PABA-784194 format. One line per field, with one value per atom (N, C-alpha, C, CB): residue in one letter; chain; atom name; x, z, y. Coordinates in steps of 0.02 Angstrom, whole numbers, m for minus. Glycine has a CB too. Example, Ala and Ser with C-alpha at 12.3 -4.5 7.8 and 13.67 -1.06 7.14 Angstrom:
// residues 2
code	c(a / a / a / a / s / s / s / s) .
unit	c(A / A / A / A / A / A / A / A) .
site	c(N / CA / C / CB / N / CA / C / CB) .
xx	c(660 / 615 / 660 / 565 / 642 / 684 / 645 / 704) .
zz	c(390 / 390 / 390 / 452 / 354 / 357 / 394 / 286) .
yy	c(m284 / m225 / m165 / m224 / m112 / m53 / 2 / m30) .
This chain:
// residues 56
code	c(m / m / m / m / i / i / i / i / e / e / e / e / n / n / n / n / e / e / e / e / n / n / n / n / p / p / p / p / a / a / a / a / t / t / t / t / k / k / k / k / g / g / g / g / e / e / e / e / r / r / r / r / r / r / r / r / e / e / e / e / n / n / n / n / k / k / k / k / r / r / r / r / m / m / m / m / k / k / k / k / r / r / r / r / t / t / t / t / k / k / k / k / m / m / m / m / g / g / g / g / v / v / v / v / s / s / s / s / g / g / g / g / q / q / q / q / s / s / s / s / v / v / v / v / r / r / r / r / a / a / a / a / y / y / y / y / q / q / q / q / d / d / d / d / i / i / i / i / i / i / i / i / r / r / r / r / r / r / r / r / r / r / r / r / s / s / s / s / e / e / e / e / e / e / e / e / i / i / i / i / t / t / t / t / r / r / r / r / k / k / k / k / k / k / k / k / k / k / k / k / e / e / e / e / r / r / r / r / t / t / t / t / k / k / k / k / t / t / t / t / e / e / e / e) .
unit	c(A / A / A / A / A / A / A / A / A / A / A / A / A / A / A / A / A / A / A / A / A / A / A / A / A / A / A / A / A / A / A / A / A / A / A / A / A / A / A / A / A / A / A / A / A / A / A / A / A / A / A / A / A / A / A / A / A / A / A / A / A / A / A / A / A / A / A / A / A / A / A / A / A / A / A / A / A / A / A / A / A / A / A / A / A / A / A / A / A / A / A / A / A / A / A / A / A / A / A / A / A / A / A / A / A / A / A / A / A / A / A / A / A / A / A / A / A / A / A / A / A / A / A / A / A / A / A / A / A / A / A / A / A / A / A / A / A / A / A / A / A / A / A / A / A / A / A / A / A / A / A / A / A / A / A / A / A / A / A / A / A / A / A / A / A / A / A / A / A / A / A / A / A / A / A / A / A / A / A / A / A / A / A / A / A / A / A / A / A / A / A / A / A / A / A / A / A / A / A / A / A / A / A / A / A / A / A / A / A / A / A / A / A / A / A / A / A / A / A / A / A / A / A / A) .
site	c(N / CA / C / CB / N / CA / C / CB / N / CA / C / CB / N / CA / C / CB / N / CA / C / CB / N / CA / C / CB / N / CA / C / CB / N / CA / C / CB / N / CA / C / CB / N / CA / C / CB / N / CA / C / CB / N / CA / C / CB / N / CA / C / CB / N / CA / C / CB / N / CA / C / CB / N / CA / C / CB / N / CA / C / CB / N / CA / C / CB / N / CA / C / CB / N / CA / C / CB / N / CA / C / CB / N / CA / C / CB / N / CA / C / CB / N / CA / C / CB / N / CA / C / CB / N / CA / C / CB / N / CA / C / CB / N / CA / C / CB / N / CA / C / CB / N / CA / C / CB / N / CA / C / CB / N / CA / C / CB / N / CA / C / CB / N / CA / C / CB / N / CA / C / CB / N / CA / C / CB / N / CA / C / CB / N / CA / C / CB / N / CA / C / CB / N / CA / C / CB / N / CA / C / CB / N / CA / C / CB / N / CA / C / CB / N / CA / C / CB / N / CA / C / CB / N / CA / C / CB / N / CA / C / CB / N / CA / C / CB / N / CA / C / CB / N / CA / C / CB / N / CA / C / CB / N / CA / C / CB / N / CA / C / CB / N / CA / C / CB / N / CA / C / CB / N / CA / C / CB) .
xx	c(292 / 233 / 249 / 211 / 202 / 212 / 199 / 167 / 245 / 236 / 192 / 305 / 145 / 101 / 135 / 30 / 150 / 184 / 140 / 208 / 76 / 29 / m23 / m4 / m8 / m59 / m119 / m29 / m176 / m236 / m272 / m283 / m307 / m346 / m407 / m366 / m439 / m499 / m553 / m526 / m561 / m611 / m595 / m614 / m531 / m512 / m525 / m438 / m510 / m523 / m597 / m494 / m638 / m711 / m735 / m746 / m711 / m731 / m711 / m698 / m652 / m630 / m676 / m558 / m694 / m739 / m807 / m747 / m832 / m897 / m896 / m918 / m843 / m838 / m833 / m777 / m798 / m792 / m861 / m745 / m901 / m968 / m1014 / m999 / m1007 / m1055 / m1033 / m1066 / m973 / m949 / m997 / m880 / m1018 / m1061 / m1135 / m1042 / m1150 / m1218 / m1264 / m1219 / m1327 / m1377 / m1432 / m1405 / m1462 / m1512 / m1572 / m1482 / m1627 / m1687 / m1718 / m1671 / m1733 / m1767 / m1722 / m1787 / m1657 / m1612 / m1623 / m1538 / m1637 / m1650 / m1711 / m1658 / m1764 / m1826 / m1815 / m1881 / m1779 / m1766 / m1724 / m1729 / m1674 / m1629 / m1669 / m1572 / m1711 / m1751 / m1800 / m1788 / m1828 / m1874 / m1840 / m1904 / m1779 / m1741 / m1729 / m1673 / m1709 / m1695 / m1759 / m1667 / m1815 / m1878 / m1899 / m1933 / m1894 / m1913 / m1870 / m1906 / m1805 / m1761 / m1778 / m1688 / m1792 / m1809 / m1876 / m1811 / m1924 / m1988 / m1980 / m2038 / m1937 / m1923 / m1895 / m1875 / m1848 / m1816 / m1867 / m1758 / m1908 / m1958 / m2010 / m1993 / m2028 / m2076 / m2047 / m2096 / m1984 / m1951 / m1946 / m1881 / m1932 / m1928 / m1996 / m1903 / m2049 / m2116 / m2135 / m2168 / m2117 / m2132 / m2094 / m2114 / m2033 / m1992 / m2019 / m1920 / m2043 / m2071 / m2137 / m2080 / m2176 / m2240 / m2228 / m2281 / m2176 / m2163 / m2131 / m2119 / m2100 / m2065 / m2112 / m2010) .
zz	c(m2165 / m2130 / m2103 / m2074 / m2106 / m2084 / m2009 / m2123 / m1974 / m1902 / m1890 / m1866 / m1847 / m1831 / m1776 / m1808 / m1790 / m1742 / m1682 / m1775 / m1694 / m1640 / m1634 / m1652 / m1598 / m1592 / m1551 / m1558 / m1584 / m1550 / m1516 / m1601 / m1463 / m1429 / m1471 / m1357 / m1456 / m1493 / m1490 / m1466 / m1432 / m1423 / m1466 / m1350 / m1470 / m1512 / m1585 / m1501 / m1607 / m1677 / m1693 / m1694 / m1647 / m1656 / m1660 / m1598 / m1615 / m1613 / m1679 / m1553 / m1704 / m1767 / m1824 / m1783 / m1827 / m1880 / m1875 / m1877 / m1814 / m1803 / m1824 / m1729 / m1807 / m1825 / m1901 / m1791 / m1935 / m2007 / m2040 / m2034 / m2013 / m2042 / m2031 / m2013 / m1974 / m1956 / m1979 / m1882 / m2006 / m2026 / m2073 / m2058 / m2125 / m2175 / m2162 / m2244 / m2106 / m2092 / m2076 / m2033 / m2093 / m2078 / m2039 / m2144 / m1991 / m1952 / m1936 / m1888 / m1920 / m1897 / m1947 / m1836 / m1925 / m1968 / m2026 / m1928 / m2017 / m2071 / m2132 / m2048 / m2118 / m2172 / m2211 / m2145 / m2176 / m2210 / m2252 / m2159 / m2225 / m2263 / m2324 / m2218 / m2316 / m2371 / m2425 / m2345 / m2406 / m2454 / m2489 / m2419 / m2453 / m2482 / m2537 / m2428 / m2523 / m2573 / m2635 / m2543 / m2625 / m2681 / m2722 / m2656 / m2688 / m2722 / m2763 / m2672 / m2734 / m2770 / m2832 / m2725 / m2826 / m2884 / m2939 / m2864 / m2920 / m2970 / m3003 / m2938 / m2964 / m2994 / m3043 / m2939 / m3027 / m3073 / m3139 / m3040 / m3134 / m3194 / m3238 / m3175 / m3207 / m3246 / m3276 / m3203 / m3239 / m3265 / m3325 / m3210 / m3321 / m3377 / m3438 / m3356 / m3427 / m3483 / m3518 / m3458 / m3478 / m3506 / m3546 / m3451 / m3520 / m3555 / m3622 / m3511 / m3621 / m3681 / m3735 / m3664 / m3715 / m3764 / m3793 / m3731 / m3754 / m3779 / m3833 / m3721 / m3824 / m3873 / m3937 / m3842 / m3934 / m3994 / m4040 / m3974) .
yy	c(m1425 / m1398 / m1329 / m1446 / m1284 / m1216 / m1211 / m1166 / m1179 / m1169 / m1107 / m1161 / m1113 / m1057 / m1016 / m1081 / m952 / m910 / m893 / m846 / m882 / m866 / m921 / m798 / m973 / m1025 / m999 / m1089 / m995 / m970 / m1027 / m934 / m1010 / m1061 / m1077 / m1038 / m1132 / m1152 / m1098 / m1219 / m1068 / m1015 / m954 / m995 / m936 / m879 / m892 / m861 / m953 / m970 / m968 / m1040 / m993 / m991 / m919 / m1027 / m877 / m807 / m772 / m771 / m786 / m756 / m776 / m776 / m840 / m864 / m830 / m940 / m824 / m793 / m720 / m799 / m685 / m614 / m605 / m583 / m650 / m645 / m652 / m699 / m698 / m709 / m650 / m772 / m617 / m564 / m495 / m564 / m488 / m422 / m387 / m427 / m422 / m391 / m407 / m414 / m436 / m457 / m398 / m504 / m406 / m355 / m390 / m320 / m357 / m392 / m348 / m419 / m380 / m345 / m298 / m307 / m238 / m189 / m168 / m128 / m171 / m153 / m198 / m157 / m261 / m309 / m288 / m380 / m270 / m250 / m188 / m237 / m140 / m78 / m94 / m26 / m136 / m155 / m192 / m200 / m239 / m276 / m230 / m333 / m181 / m134 / m93 / m89 / m71 / m33 / m75 / m10 / m137 / m182 / m193 / m249 / m205 / m217 / m157 / m236 / m97 / m36 / m26 / 25 / m38 / m30 / m80 / m39 / m142 / m193 / m177 / m263 / m151 / m132 / m74 / m112 / m27 / 29 / 3 / 79 / m42 / m69 / m106 / m117 / m148 / m185 / m137 / m238 / m85 / m36 / 1 / 15 / 20 / 55 / 9 / 79 / m55 / m102 / m108 / m171 / m112 / m119 / m57 / m131 / 2 / 64 / 67 / 124 / 44 / 46 / m1 / 27 / m60 / m108 / m83 / m177 / m45 / m19 / 34 / 11 / 75 / 128 / 103 / 181 / 46 / 19 / m16 / m28) .
């Protein structure tokens, strides 16, 4: 069994887990802006595909 050199308290372990989950998290208006960017890009791609099939 491996010995833990720095035994963390239960609270510290919880805090570490919480921070790991929220590192890449986005919240509030940022989410809306992010989703809007994604939606616009996907609409552009589908529009270009439709244009390409019409010309072929």
